[in-house]
C-alpha positions as CSV (number, residue, x, y, z in Angstrom):
1,M,33.7,159.6,87.7
2,P,31.4,162.6,88.0
3,S,27.9,162.0,90.0
4,H,26.2,163.5,88.1
5,I,25.7,160.1,85.7
6,D,23.2,160.8,83.9
7,A,23.5,164.7,82.2
8,L,26.1,162.7,80.1
9,D,26.2,162.4,76.8
10,G,25.2,158.5,75.3
11,D,22.4,156.9,75.6
12,V,23.5,153.9,77.5
13,H,25.4,152.8,80.9
14,V,27.6,150.3,80.3
15,F,28.2,147.8,83.4
16,P,31.2,146.5,84.7
17,R,32.3,149.5,83.3
18,Y,36.0,147.4,81.9
19,L,33.8,145.8,79.6
20,A,33.0,149.3,77.9
21,S,35.5,150.2,75.2
22,T,37.3,153.0,73.7
23,T,35.0,156.1,73.2
24,G,36.7,156.8,69.5
25,T,38.4,160.3,71.1
26,G,41.9,161.0,72.5
27,D,40.7,164.2,74.0
28,P,39.9,164.1,77.0
29,A,43.2,161.8,77.8
30,L,45.1,163.9,75.9
31,A,43.4,167.3,78.0
32,P,45.8,166.5,81.4
33,L,48.6,167.0,79.6
34,L,48.0,170.3,77.2
35,Q,46.8,171.7,80.9
36,I,50.4,171.4,82.3
37,A,51.7,173.0,78.8
38,C,52.3,169.6,76.5
39,N,53.8,170.3,73.0
40,L,51.3,169.0,71.0
41,H,52.9,168.6,67.6
42,H,50.8,165.8,64.6
43,D,53.3,163.7,62.2
44,D,51.6,163.3,57.9
45,L,49.4,160.3,58.8
46,G,47.6,162.0,62.2
47,N,49.4,160.5,65.4
48,A,49.8,162.8,67.8
49,Y,53.6,164.0,70.2
50,L,53.4,165.1,73.5
51,T,56.7,166.6,75.8
52,A,57.0,168.5,78.6
53,P,58.4,171.5,78.4
54,D,61.4,169.7,80.1
55,H,61.3,166.5,77.6
56,T,60.6,164.0,80.5
57,V,57.0,162.8,79.9
58,R,56.3,162.2,76.0
59,L,52.8,160.7,75.0
60,G,52.3,159.3,72.0
61,Y,48.8,158.6,70.4
62,L,49.0,156.6,67.7
63,P,46.0,155.5,65.9
64,E,47.9,154.6,62.6
65,S,50.4,153.3,64.3
66,E,51.6,149.0,63.0
67,D,50.7,148.2,65.9
68,D,47.4,148.1,68.6
69,G,49.5,150.0,71.5
70,M,47.2,153.5,70.6
71,W,48.3,155.7,74.3
72,R,52.2,155.4,74.6
73,V,53.8,157.2,77.6
74,T,57.6,156.9,78.6
75,A,59.3,159.1,81.1
76,Y,62.7,160.3,81.2
77,K,65.9,161.6,83.3
78,D,67.6,162.3,80.3
79,P,65.6,163.6,77.8
80,F,68.7,161.3,75.0
81,G,68.8,158.3,76.9
82,P,66.3,155.5,77.5
83,P,63.1,156.1,79.0
84,L,62.9,155.4,82.9
85,W,59.3,153.6,82.5
86,G,57.2,153.2,79.9
87,V,53.0,152.3,79.8
88,C,51.0,151.6,76.7
89,F,47.1,150.8,76.5
90,N,45.5,149.5,73.7
91,E,43.2,150.9,70.8
92,T,40.3,149.3,71.9
93,C,40.9,149.8,76.0
94,P,38.3,152.4,77.4
95,T,39.8,156.0,77.3
96,E,38.6,157.0,80.7
97,F,41.6,154.4,81.9
98,V,43.4,157.0,79.9
99,T,42.7,159.6,81.4
100,A,42.9,158.8,85.4
101,F,46.5,157.9,84.2
102,T,47.3,161.3,82.4
103,T,45.5,163.3,85.1
104,A,47.5,161.8,88.1
105,L,50.6,162.4,85.6
106,A,50.3,165.8,85.5
107,E,48.9,165.9,88.7
108,A,52.1,164.3,89.8
109,Y,54.5,166.1,87.2
110,R,53.5,169.4,88.8
111,Q,54.7,168.5,92.5
112,G,58.2,167.6,91.0
113,P,60.5,164.9,89.4
114,M,60.8,163.2,92.1
115,N,56.6,162.4,91.8
116,Y,57.0,160.6,88.8
117,L,60.5,159.9,87.9
118,T,62.0,157.9,91.1
119,G,62.5,154.1,91.1
120,P,60.7,151.6,92.9
121,D,61.6,152.7,96.5
122,T,63.0,149.3,97.7
123,T,66.3,147.0,97.9
124,D,65.7,144.6,95.0
125,G,64.3,147.4,92.8
126,V,61.2,145.5,92.5
127,P,57.7,147.6,92.9
128,D,55.2,146.4,96.3
129,P,51.9,146.2,94.3
130,L,49.8,147.1,97.4
131,P,49.1,150.8,96.5
132,V,48.1,149.3,93.5
133,I,46.2,146.7,94.4
134,T,44.4,148.1,96.9
135,P,41.9,149.7,95.7
136,L,41.0,146.3,93.5
137,L,40.9,144.2,97.0
138,V,39.2,146.4,98.9
139,R,36.1,146.1,96.6
140,G,35.6,142.1,96.1
141,W,38.2,141.6,93.4
142,R,40.3,138.5,94.5
143,I,44.5,137.1,94.6
144,D,44.9,134.1,92.3
145,H,48.2,132.9,91.5
146,P,48.2,131.6,88.0
147,H,52.1,130.7,87.3
148,W,54.7,130.1,89.8
149,D,56.5,133.8,89.1
150,A,53.1,135.8,89.0
151,F,50.1,136.8,90.8
152,A,46.3,137.6,89.4
153,V,44.1,140.1,90.8
154,Q,40.8,139.0,89.0
155,S,37.8,141.3,89.3
156,P,34.4,138.5,90.9
157,D,32.5,137.9,87.4
158,E,36.5,137.2,86.5
159,L,36.4,139.3,83.3
160,A,39.3,141.7,84.3
161,T,42.3,140.7,86.0
162,L,46.2,142.8,87.2
163,Q,49.1,140.7,86.6
164,Y,51.2,141.5,88.8
165,N,55.4,139.9,87.0
166,T,58.4,139.4,89.9
167,G,61.2,138.0,89.3
168,D,63.6,139.7,86.4
169,L,62.0,141.3,83.8
170,D,63.6,143.2,80.6
171,P,64.0,146.2,80.8
172,E,64.0,146.9,76.8
173,A,61.1,144.0,76.1
174,E,59.0,146.0,78.7
175,L,58.4,148.8,76.7
176,T,58.1,147.0,73.3
177,T,55.9,144.2,74.4
178,R,53.6,142.5,76.4
179,E,55.9,140.5,79.2
180,T,56.0,143.2,81.5
181,R,55.9,144.5,85.3
182,W,52.0,144.7,85.3
183,E,50.0,143.6,82.4
184,L,45.8,144.4,82.8
185,W,42.9,143.5,80.8
186,A,39.7,142.0,79.5
187,G,38.5,139.1,78.7
188,P,40.0,135.8,77.6
189,P,44.0,136.9,78.3
190,D,45.2,134.9,75.6
191,F,42.5,137.3,73.0
192,P,41.8,140.8,75.4
193,Y,39.3,143.4,74.5
194,W,41.8,146.0,75.4
195,Y,44.8,145.9,77.8
196,A,47.2,148.0,79.3
197,T,50.8,147.6,80.6
198,A,53.9,148.5,82.3
199,S,57.0,148.8,83.1
200,T,58.9,147.8,86.7
201,N,59.8,152.2,87.4
202,T,56.4,153.2,86.8
203,P,55.0,154.9,90.4
204,T,52.7,153.2,91.4
205,V,50.7,156.7,92.3
206,L,50.5,156.3,88.9
207,L,49.0,153.1,88.6
208,K,46.7,153.5,91.4
209,A,44.8,156.0,90.3
210,V,44.2,153.7,86.7
211,T,43.1,150.9,89.2
212,E,41.0,152.9,90.8
213,C,39.1,153.9,87.9
214,I,39.0,150.5,86.4
215,S,37.0,148.9,89.7
216,D,34.5,152.4,90.5
217,P,31.2,151.3,90.8
218,A,29.6,153.7,88.4
219,P,28.7,152.4,85.4
220,L,30.3,154.5,81.9
221,P,28.4,156.4,79.2
222,R,28.2,154.7,75.9
223,W,25.6,154.7,72.8
224,R,24.3,152.0,72.3
225,E,25.2,152.9,68.4
226,E,28.8,152.6,68.7
227,I,29.0,148.7,69.4
228,F,32.6,149.7,69.2
229,S,33.2,151.5,72.6
230,Y,31.6,148.7,75.0
231,I,32.1,144.6,74.5
232,E,28.6,143.3,73.1
233,G,26.6,140.5,74.5
234,K,29.0,140.5,77.4
235,A,28.3,144.4,78.9
236,Q,25.2,145.2,81.1
237,L,24.0,148.0,79.7
238,T,21.0,150.6,81.0
239,P,19.2,153.5,79.6
240,I,20.3,156.4,80.7
241,R,18.1,158.8,81.8
242,P,17.8,163.1,82.0
243,P,18.1,164.2,85.1
244,A,14.5,165.1,87.1
245,P,13.6,168.5,87.2
246,S,13.6,170.2,90.1
247,P,11.0,171.9,92.0
248,L,13.0,175.1,91.3
249,D,13.2,174.5,87.5
250,V,9.2,173.6,87.8
251,Q,8.8,176.8,89.2
252,R,11.0,178.6,86.7
253,A,8.7,176.6,83.5
254,A,5.7,177.5,85.0
255,I,6.4,181.5,85.5
256,R,7.9,181.2,82.0
257,R,4.1,179.2,80.3
258,P,2.2,181.9,79.0
259,A,-1.3,181.7,81.0
260,T,-3.5,181.1,78.0
261,R,-1.7,179.1,75.9
262,P,-3.0,175.2,76.4
263,A,-0.1,173.2,77.7
264,A,2.4,171.9,75.4
265,S,3.1,167.7,74.7
266,V,6.2,167.1,76.5
267,P,8.8,165.0,73.8
268,R,10.6,162.0,74.9
269,W,13.7,162.4,75.5
270,S,16.4,161.3,72.9
271,T,19.5,161.2,71.7
272,T,18.3,162.3,67.8
273,S,17.6,165.2,67.4
274,R,13.9,167.1,67.0
275,P,12.3,166.8,63.7
276,A,12.1,170.8,62.1
277,T,8.5,172.4,62.7
278,G,6.4,171.3,60.3
279,T,8.2,168.7,58.9
280,R,6.5,165.0,58.4
281,R,7.3,162.4,59.8
């Protein structure tokens, strides 16, 4: 997350960030994979598809899909075989969380197949959850045990949850349902504000990028008018203020100002355009 958050577009900060929602555009999350030369094409409905040059990674951005699985990412040891792992982010998931995942995936792809095409390094084939949950625990999330065959880590306000399911799972169901090794969501589990799922063989380094992002204490910028972009009535909203001018900015402004010209009033910062000169309001 950039440190100069006040300079970002938007007119409110949303806190905590897991109570934000989608930004309504997929470009930021697609960009990291485009930078590693993934091929991009669209279908007649407007869905977008990215494929790695060696066909080992595929991403679908599916605003016109039949379900709410907006983002689907899969990886393949054999381009003609079944996916090694699959991840899904639904249509309301904050775009920044998807971007954190695709950024980590692009970096892993640059480093080579061993970084994104290997399953869990354990004798029982089940991933070690510690690398994924550590960023959450460090930031005050708490471990819970909702079922005998699962444990969860919840945010301090209990409005966001990462659940890790133990035991044997159906590999095909992991790719097509919410019955997966990992599930992350905000709100009530049966009717979440948003959710994301990941199958057993998903590299933990990719999931850790998401848990680091979701638990980051910095708020996310959103437009107040676009109430779909945050959880109305739950999220804390604070106005975004423009950055204060530096001494150098003040000095430059003084140099540019003609000595004989009277000081002009400074318009209030706004998310709307200034009216054209001479326009009455």
